[in-house]
N, C-alpha and C positions, 0 to 999 in steps of 0.2 A: 492389381492396383500398384502403380509406381510408388516407390519409397520417396519421401521428401528429401531434398538436398539440405545441407546445412543452411544455405541461404534461404530456402523455403521456411526454415525454422527460426529465422531472424538473425543468423550469423552475419556479421559485417566486419569492417576494418577495425572497429573499436575492440571487439572480442579477439580478433586475429592478433592484434598487437599484444594483448594481455597474455594470450597463450604462447606467443613467440618468446616473451620474456621469461616464461617458466623454463624453456629450453629442455624439454623432455620428449625426445622423439619416440619413446616407447609408450607414451600416454596418448589417449584419444579424448575427444570432447563429446559431450552429449548435453541435451537440454532436459531439465526436469519438466515433465508434462503432467505428472499427477503426484499429489501428496496426500496421504491419508494415514490412519493409525497403523496400517500394515507396513508402511515405508514409502520409498520413492520409486516412481516409474520414469524411465528416461527414454529419449528418442534421439537417434542420429541417422545418418544416411545408410547405416547398416541394419536398422530396424529398432524394435522396442527392446529395452534392457531394464533390468532391475538395478537399483543403486544401493550400494552398501558403504556407509560412511565409516571410515577408520582413520588411523594415523593422527596427524596433528589436529584434525577437526574434532577428535574425541579426547584430547588432552585436558587435564584439569585446568580450569580457568577460562575455557572457551565459552563465550556467551552465546545464547540461542540465536541471536540476530546474525551470527556468522555462519550458522548452519544452512545448508541448501533448502530453498523453498521453491514452489512452482514458478517457472519462468527463469530460474537460474541456469547458467551454463557451468557445468562441472567438468573436471578432468581427472583422469586416473588410469589404472590398469584394467584391461579387459581380461577376465579369467578365461583361459583356454578351455574350449569345449563347453562353456556356459554363457548364457546371455546375461552376464552380471558384470557390472563395472564397479571396481573398488575405488571409491572417490577419495582422492587425496587433497583436492583443492577446489574451491569455488572461485570462478573468475570474477574480478571486480565488477560490480553492478553498474549499469548505465543509469538505472533508476530503481527505486523500490518504494512500495507503499507500506508505511508502518503505522502502527498505533501503539499506545501504551498498554501493557498487559493489564487486564482487569485486576482490581484490588489496590493496595497501598504501595506496592513496589513500583519504582520508577525505572522500568526496564522496557526496552523496545521489542515489539513483536512485529516481524516482517511478514506481511500478508502475501505479497506477490512481488516479483522482481522483473526488471528488464522489459517493462511495458512502455509503449510509445504514447498511448492514449488511455485515459481513464474515463470510462462511461460511468458517471455518478447518477444512479437511477433513483427517482423519487416517484411515489404513487400519488395521483391526484384524488385521493380519498382521505380517510382520516389520518393517513401516514404523512401527508404533506406538511412540511415544517421548514420554513425558510431558515430558522436558526440552525437546524441540523445540516442544511445545505451549506451554510457558512462554515460549519465545522469540517465537513467533508472537503470543501474547497481549500481550506487551510492545510489539511493533510495532503491534498492533491498537489498543491504548489510546492510543498516540501518534498514530494516524491521525485521530482525531476521529469515527470510525464505531463502531457497536455490534458487538462481536464475538459470534459464536455458533459453538460447536464441533460439528462433525458427525463422528461416529465411524462410518465406513462399513465394509462387509463383515462384518456380524454373522453372515452365513451361514457364515463360516469358523471360528466359535467356538461351542462348546456352552454356555459360561458367559461372559457379558460383564460380570458384576458387578465384577470386579477392575479391568478396563480403565476402566469407567465411573467407578469410585471414584478411580482415579489421575488421570483426565482432569479430574474435578471438583475435585480438590485442586490440580491445576496451573492451573486456570482458575477461581479463586474468584470468585463473583458473576456468572459467565457461564453462559448456558444451554448444556447439553450434550445432544445427541440421538444416539440409536443408530438406524442404518438399514442396509439392504442395497439398494443401487440395482438390482443384478441380480435380486434376488428381489422387488423392489417393496414392501418393508416399511419402515415408518417415514417414508414420504414425506409423509403427511398432516400430520404434526407440523411439518414445515419449510415446508409451503405457507402456513402462517399468516403468515409473514413477507413473502410476496409480495403487494404491494398496488399499486394505480395510483400512479405517480409515485415509487415507491420503487426505489432502485438497490441491488442486492446484488452484491458481488464474491466470487468463489470463489478461494481461495488454498490452496495445499498442495503437497507434494512430488509429483514425477512418479510415477504409478502408484497414487495413492490413490483414483482413481475419480471425479474431478471431472467429466469428460466424460460418464461413465455416469449420474451423478446429474442433470446438466443435461438429457440426453436423456430421462430418466424424467420430469422436471418439465415439459419441453416436450411430451412425448407423441410424439416422433419421434426419428429418428436424425440429428439436426442435426450433432452433434459426432462426429468420427471417434474410434474407440477402439482400443486395442491391449492385448494381454495383457502382464502383468508377468513379470519373471524369477522363477523359483521360488526361487532361492537367497537373494535379498535383497529380493524384492517391489518392486524398482524397475522403473519403466516408461520406455519411450522417450518423448520429448517429443511426444505426440500433437498438442497445441496448440502451434503455432509462432508465433502472433501473439496480440495482445490485442484483444478484441472485445466490444462491448456489444450484447446481444440483447434484443429486446422479447418479453415473454410475451404470448400471444394475448389474455389477459383483463386486461392491465395489469401494470405493473411491469417492471423491467429487470434483467438480470444481466450482469456483466462476467466473462468467462473469461480466465484468464492462463496462460501456460506454467508447467509444474511447476517448482518451485525446488529444485535439488539443493544449493544453498548459501544459507542464510538468514543473510546478514550483517546484524547489528544496526544500526539507525539509530533511536535513541530518546533520551529525556531522563530525568533522575532522577525527574521527576514521573510519567512513564508507567511506569517500573520500580516505583515505590512503589505505583502503582495495580494493577499486575499481581501484586505480592506484598504485597497489603494486609494479609494475616495477619501477616507479619513486620514490616511497618511499624507495625502496631498494637501488637505485642509490644514493639517497641523504645521506644515511648512510656513504657512502665512500667519501663524500666531505671533504675537508681539514677543513673547518670551520663549526661548528655545527649550526650556524645561517645563513648559506649560502642561499642567495636569488636566486641563479642560474642565475645571470645576468652578473656582471662584476668581480666577485670574482675569484681569481686564483685557479687552481687545483679543479675545479668544475666537479664532475662526471656526473652530468646531462647535462651540456653543452658539455662535451666530447662525451657523447652518442649521442647527436643530431648531432654533427659534423661528427661522424663516421657513422651515418645512423642507429645505433642500436635503436634509439628512434626518432620517427617522430616529426617534429616541430608542426604539427597540434594537435597531442595528447598532447604534452606539453602545448600548448596554451589553449587547452580545460581544462586541469587540473588547470591552473591558473585562468581561468574564473570561474570554479565551486568553486574553493577555495575562490575567492572573494565573490561569492554568499553565501557560507556557513557562512563566517565572517559577511556579511551584515545582514543575517537573524538572527544570534546570537545577534548582537548588537541591532537590532530593537526589537527582542523578549525580551531581557533584559529590554529595555526601556518601552515596553508595560507592562511587569510585574510590574516594578517600578511605572508606572502611575496608574495601577489598584490598587496596594496596597495603594497608596496615596489617591485615591478616597475612598477606603474602610475605611481608617483612618478618613478621613473627614466626611464620613457618620456616623461612630461610634461616633465622637465628636458631630455631630448634634443631634443624638438620645439622647445622654447623656444630652445635653443642654435642649432639649425639655422635657425630663423626669424630670430634675431638676426644670424647670419652672413650670411644672404641680404640683410637690410636694410643691413648694413655694405657689402656688395659693391655694392648698388644705389646707395647714397649716394656711394660712391667713384667709380662710373662716371659720375655726374653731373658 
């Protein structure tokens, strides 16, 4: 089997320019193709390598979002006689899919990097939830990649029109496709996105059938699959790691573990893009600071009253908007606290050094 070239792995002018700026002829590049509890697996035109993160990436103060994840391009020194790359730097990302870490901390968790297309998978069973789709779409627009909605398990419904309409409303301006991976229907429509050099990431809740879709596209049982629970259509985490897989005829996919908790990490701009219909309506409101509550001549309220905008979608927008604002405020507070601690640590170091110099001068 021929080894893939860097271009096969998604290398392009964007990454070439970033690597040239580093100006280290003794370093090589590789792409992270697997990330699990044991570490990183890399791939380049020389073959498969293991990655070891050291240097500035391990210095105190480095945030986790700066560390390499699956899909990243990394650079460093290849250890002689070993298939091991000592990673000194992560090349700037063309795109990244992030969520807020679970819990109260407002920190970014990067799930995958440098994908061109995001397949956001939803099951047409008890998992189907237009509000969750809106959440994923907001995250997707923030990532810099192109989102595409896949509604899987059409074999479970006699009529899919309502679900298709609800998903289309939740993902305005985004392609929506119906398919059944188990029955093999609808797959040709999504194969059009798979092209040489293109990276596609699969994201969705556990049990939506991501692994089954991937197996169908690959033409083999590469991914392990499990049945979902009948009462809530939730599945166990069949995928326990993040992995980049090459399609036989070109193109790549990134599979990720199912997400049971989709914590929002986005900006006002990505929220406005996800809810472009509401954003456009708000432009026509009489008052520029209209809160769309009790103000007169409010285009958003008029659209709800006329049925052109659903109340559920508007309430979802308000909920996500509050989350975005909360994350922003907590993130700013975290940055301020971190800077204060760094200042205090710097003062302490200066004090210790000054005391040492005084003792040294006194002993003379």
